[in-house]
N, CA, C and O atoms as a DFTB+ gen file, in Angstrom:
308 C
 N C O
     1  1     -10.933     -23.496      -1.430
     2  2      -9.900     -23.624      -0.423
     3  2      -9.504     -22.249       0.116
     4  3      -9.281     -22.091       1.316
     5  1      -9.417     -21.249      -0.779
     6  2      -9.013     -19.917      -0.353
     7  2     -10.091     -19.286       0.526
     8  3      -9.785     -18.538       1.454
     9  1     -11.362     -19.596       0.226
    10  2     -12.461     -19.046       1.008
    11  2     -12.439     -19.597       2.430
    12  3     -12.698     -18.863       3.384
    13  1     -12.136     -20.870       2.576
    14  2     -12.054     -21.490       3.904
    15  2     -10.895     -20.901       4.694
    16  3     -11.030     -20.636       5.888
    17  1      -9.773     -20.696       4.047
    18  2      -8.609     -20.111       4.702
    19  2      -8.921     -18.696       5.183
    20  3      -8.529     -18.319       6.288
    21  1      -9.620     -17.912       4.366
    22  2      -9.998     -16.561       4.766
    23  2     -10.954     -16.564       5.956
    24  3     -10.842     -15.718       6.843
    25  1     -11.879     -17.495       5.978
    26  2     -12.829     -17.590       7.088
    27  2     -12.100     -17.960       8.375
    28  3     -12.359     -17.374       9.426
    29  1     -11.200     -18.916       8.299
    30  2     -10.436     -19.328       9.485
    31  2      -9.567     -18.180       9.977
    32  3      -9.468     -17.954      11.183
    33  1      -8.944     -17.461       9.071
    34  2      -8.106     -16.324       9.463
    35  2      -8.946     -15.238      10.130
    36  3      -8.524     -14.659      11.131
    37  1     -10.120     -14.961       9.592
    38  2     -10.992     -13.943      10.179
    39  2     -11.446     -14.359      11.576
    40  3     -11.490     -13.529      12.484
    41  1     -11.782     -15.626      11.755
    42  2     -12.187     -16.109      13.079
    43  2     -11.035     -16.007      14.076
    44  3     -11.239     -15.599      15.219
    45  1      -9.846     -16.370      13.657
    46  2      -8.692     -16.281      14.562
    47  2      -8.395     -14.840      14.948
    48  3      -8.060     -14.555      16.097
    49  1      -8.520     -13.934      13.986
    50  2      -8.241     -12.521      14.268
    51  2      -9.264     -11.955      15.246
    52  3      -8.918     -11.100      16.061
    53  1     -10.504     -12.404      15.186
    54  2     -11.520     -11.861      16.081
    55  2     -11.586     -12.580      17.427
    56  3     -11.932     -11.958      18.431
    57  1     -11.264     -13.871      17.474
    58  2     -11.422     -14.638      18.708
    59  2     -10.165     -14.609      19.582
    60  3     -10.283     -14.524      20.804
    61  1      -8.999     -14.675      19.009
    62  2      -7.774     -14.755      19.804
    63  2      -7.553     -13.552      20.726
    64  3      -7.141     -13.761      21.867
    65  1      -7.796     -12.324      20.311
    66  2      -7.630     -11.225      21.262
    67  2      -8.562     -11.324      22.469
    68  3      -8.190     -10.911      23.567
    69  1      -9.749     -11.859      22.282
    70  2     -10.674     -12.005      23.402
    71  2     -10.199     -13.085      24.366
    72  3     -10.382     -12.954      25.576
    73  1      -9.605     -14.127      23.859
    74  2      -9.118     -15.216      24.701
    75  2      -7.860     -14.807      25.460
    76  3      -7.657     -15.233      26.597
    77  1      -7.030     -13.999      24.852
    78  2      -5.725     -13.685      25.426
    79  2      -5.705     -12.440      26.304
    80  3      -4.634     -11.881      26.540
    81  1      -6.853     -11.991      26.791
    82  2      -6.879     -10.831      27.673
    83  2      -6.183     -11.170      28.986
    84  3      -6.360     -12.257      29.537
    85  1      -5.391     -10.222      29.477
    86  2      -4.660     -10.438      30.718
    87  2      -5.497     -10.089      31.935
    88  3      -6.657      -9.694      31.815
    89  1      -4.898     -10.238      33.106
    90  2      -5.580      -9.904      34.344
    91  2      -5.587      -8.404      34.548
    92  3      -4.797      -7.683      33.938
    93  1      -6.472      -7.936      35.398
    94  2      -6.530      -6.522      35.731
    95  2      -5.302      -6.129      36.543
    96  3      -4.744      -6.944      37.278
    97  1      -4.889      -4.880      36.405
    98  2      -3.759      -4.360      37.148
    99  2      -4.211      -4.084      38.575
   100  3      -5.270      -3.489      38.773
   101  1      -3.429      -4.502      39.584
   102  2      -3.844      -4.228      40.960
   103  2      -3.772      -2.732      41.273
   104  3      -2.983      -2.007      40.666
   105  1      -4.572      -2.285      42.193
   106  2      -4.599      -0.877      42.573
   107  2      -3.301      -0.515      43.298
   108  3      -2.763      -1.333      44.044
   109  1      -2.796       0.701      43.086
   110  2      -1.573       1.098      43.783
   111  2      -1.851       1.310      45.271
   112  3      -2.995       1.551      45.656
   113  1      -0.818       1.224      46.110
   114  2      -1.023       1.476      47.540
   115  2      -1.521       2.899      47.783
   116  3      -1.278       3.794      46.974
   117  1      -2.210       3.099      48.888
   118  2      -2.796       4.410      49.181
   119  2      -1.753       5.488      49.399
   120  3      -1.985       6.636      49.021
   121  1      -0.616       5.169      49.992
   122  2       0.375       6.190      50.304
   123  2       1.200       6.599      49.090
   124  3       1.967       7.557      49.189
   125  1       1.085       5.932      47.969
   126  2       1.879       6.265      46.788
   127  2       1.444       7.613      46.221
   128  3       0.285       7.787      45.845
   129  1       2.356       8.547      46.161
   130  2       2.068       9.851      45.596
   131  2       1.343      10.794      46.537
   132  3       0.944      11.882      46.122
   133  1       1.161      10.408      47.798
   134  2       0.411      11.266      48.710
   135  2       1.234      12.425      49.248
   136  3       0.656      13.404      49.721
   137  1       2.585      12.355      49.196
   138  2       3.400      13.438      49.726
   139  2       3.605      14.557      48.710
   140  3       4.117      15.614      49.079
   141  1       3.233      14.374      47.468
   142  2       3.334      15.411      46.449
   143  2       1.981      15.606      45.792
   144  3       1.027      14.886      46.087
   145  1       1.901      16.574      44.907
   146  2       0.646      16.838      44.208
   147  2       0.485      15.979      42.966
   148  3      -0.560      16.034      42.317
   149  1       1.499      15.182      42.617
   150  2       1.410      14.334      41.429
   151  2       0.545      13.118      41.718
   152  3       0.546      12.578      42.824
   153  1      -0.188      12.703      40.704
   154  2      -0.954      11.475      40.859
   155  2      -0.028      10.283      40.639
   156  3       1.108      10.443      40.194
   157  1      -0.513       9.112      40.950
   158  2       0.312       7.909      40.846
   159  2       0.606       7.545      39.394
   160  3       1.593       6.857      39.135
   161  1      -0.220       7.986      38.433
   162  2      -0.041       7.602      37.037
   163  2       0.879       8.517      36.247
   164  3       1.295       8.149      35.148
   165  1       1.215       9.699      36.764
   166  2       1.966      10.657      35.958
   167  2       3.458      10.347      35.968
   168  3       4.008       9.909      36.979
   169  1       4.098      10.578      34.835
   170  2       5.540      10.392      34.704
   171  2       6.054      11.434      33.723
   172  3       5.411      11.684      32.703
   173  1       7.197      12.044      34.006
   174  2       7.721      13.061      33.091
   175  2       8.262      12.436      31.808
   176  3       9.013      11.462      31.851
   177  1       7.875      13.003      30.670
   178  2       8.372      12.494      29.388
   179  2       9.044      13.591      28.581
   180  3       9.479      13.343      27.457
   181  1       9.139      14.798      29.126
   182  2       9.656      15.942      28.387
   183  2      11.088      15.749      27.910
   184  3      11.395      16.080      26.765
   185  1      11.971      15.223      28.749
   186  2      13.369      15.055      28.370
   187  2      13.545      14.082      27.226
   188  3      14.330      14.334      26.312
   189  1      12.832      12.983      27.263
   190  2      12.936      11.986      26.206
   191  2      12.417      12.496      24.877
   192  3      12.993      12.212      23.826
   193  1      11.340      13.240      24.922
   194  2      10.759      13.788      23.694
   195  2      11.718      14.797      23.074
   196  3      11.905      14.815      21.858
   197  1      12.326      15.637      23.910
   198  2      13.269      16.637      23.391
   199  2      14.481      15.964      22.749
   200  3      14.954      16.409      21.703
   201  1      14.978      14.912      23.357
   202  2      16.119      14.190      22.789
   203  2      15.744      13.566      21.454
   204  3      16.503      13.665      20.490
   205  1      14.578      12.924      21.387
   206  2      14.149      12.298      20.132
   207  2      13.946      13.327      19.030
   208  3      14.321      13.082      17.884
   209  1      13.358      14.477      19.359
   210  2      13.156      15.516      18.352
   211  2      14.482      16.077      17.855
   212  3      14.644      16.313      16.658
   213  1      15.433      16.293      18.764
   214  2      16.726      16.828      18.333
   215  2      17.491      15.814      17.490
   216  3      18.132      16.192      16.510
   217  1      17.436      14.540      17.852
   218  2      18.096      13.523      17.038
   219  2      17.438      13.392      15.671
   220  3      18.127      13.203      14.669
   221  1      16.115      13.491      15.620
   222  2      15.408      13.445      14.340
   223  2      15.751      14.629      13.459
   224  3      15.912      14.482      12.247
   225  1      15.864      15.814      14.069
   226  2      16.232      17.002      13.298
   227  2      17.660      16.880      12.774
   228  3      17.937      17.259      11.635
   229  1      18.567      16.355      13.596
   230  2      19.957      16.179      13.153
   231  2      20.032      15.165      12.009
   232  3      20.763      15.375      11.041
   233  1      19.287      14.084      12.117
   234  2      19.271      13.068      11.065
   235  2      18.698      13.648       9.767
   236  3      19.249      13.425       8.689
   237  1      17.599      14.387       9.874
   238  2      17.016      15.013       8.691
   239  2      17.952      16.031       8.068
   240  3      18.040      16.122       6.843
   241  1      18.653      16.800       8.894
   242  2      19.616      17.770       8.376
   243  2      20.755      17.099       7.635
   244  3      21.190      17.585       6.591
   245  1      21.241      15.991       8.162
   246  2      22.326      15.254       7.504
   247  2      21.857      14.694       6.160
   248  3      22.577      14.765       5.164
   249  1      20.639      14.133       6.143
   250  2      20.110      13.599       4.885
   251  2      19.944      14.713       3.847
   252  3      20.257      14.513       2.673
   253  1      19.457      15.883       4.268
   254  2      19.286      17.006       3.367
   255  2      20.641      17.501       2.862
   256  3      20.785      17.822       1.682
   257  1      21.625      17.565       3.744
   258  2      22.971      17.993       3.358
   259  2      23.560      17.035       2.311
   260  3      24.127      17.477       1.312
   261  1      23.423      15.738       2.541
   262  2      23.927      14.750       1.582
   263  2      23.195      14.851       0.243
   264  3      23.811      14.718      -0.814
   265  1      21.880      15.085       0.287
   266  2      21.084      15.213      -0.927
   267  2      21.529      16.426      -1.737
   268  3      21.699      16.331      -2.953
   269  1      21.720      17.576      -1.067
   270  2      22.169      18.780      -1.772
   271  2      23.568      18.598      -2.344
   272  3      23.858      19.075      -3.441
   273  1      24.437      17.911      -1.604
   274  2      25.800      17.648      -2.068
   275  2      25.765      16.756      -3.313
   276  3      26.524      16.966      -4.259
   277  1      24.882      15.766      -3.301
   278  2      24.752      14.875      -4.452
   279  2      24.231      15.639      -5.669
   280  3      24.727      15.434      -6.777
   281  1      23.238      16.518      -5.482
   282  2      22.719      17.316      -6.586
   283  2      23.787      18.236      -7.158
   284  3      23.870      18.408      -8.375
   285  1      24.597      18.824      -6.300
   286  2      25.654      19.719      -6.748
   287  2      26.693      18.961      -7.569
   288  3      27.179      19.471      -8.579
   289  1      27.033      17.749      -7.142
   290  2      27.998      16.940      -7.882
   291  2      27.432      16.506      -9.241
   292  3      28.173      16.430     -10.221
   293  1      26.124      16.222      -9.305
   294  2      25.513      15.825     -10.570
   295  2      25.448      17.005     -11.539
   296  3      25.580      16.823     -12.750
   297  1      25.247      18.203     -11.016
   298  2      25.174      19.390     -11.864
   299  2      26.550      19.724     -12.462
   300  3      26.641      20.225     -13.582
   301  1      27.614      19.442     -11.701
   302  2      28.950      19.728     -12.170
   303  2      29.392      18.737     -13.254
   304  3      30.184      19.084     -14.130
   305  1      28.887      17.529     -13.191
   306  2      29.298      16.495     -14.157
   307  2      28.674      16.660     -15.488
   308  3      28.929      15.865     -16.393
């Protein structure tokens, strides 16, 4: 029974992605991006990355601060 279940699961994992493929994306209009040097696919991500990195650093700093505070309290006890 377990062997049959594994075979069915393997078939579903390999066949379902092929069946569920979506349609192709339509081409963008010709005038899109023609007034600047940027291509139609480019988008700025620098601001978001900087915010995520700073929030991650702040979170890591807080966790480290709490960890050191906990170690100091355990050493005193």
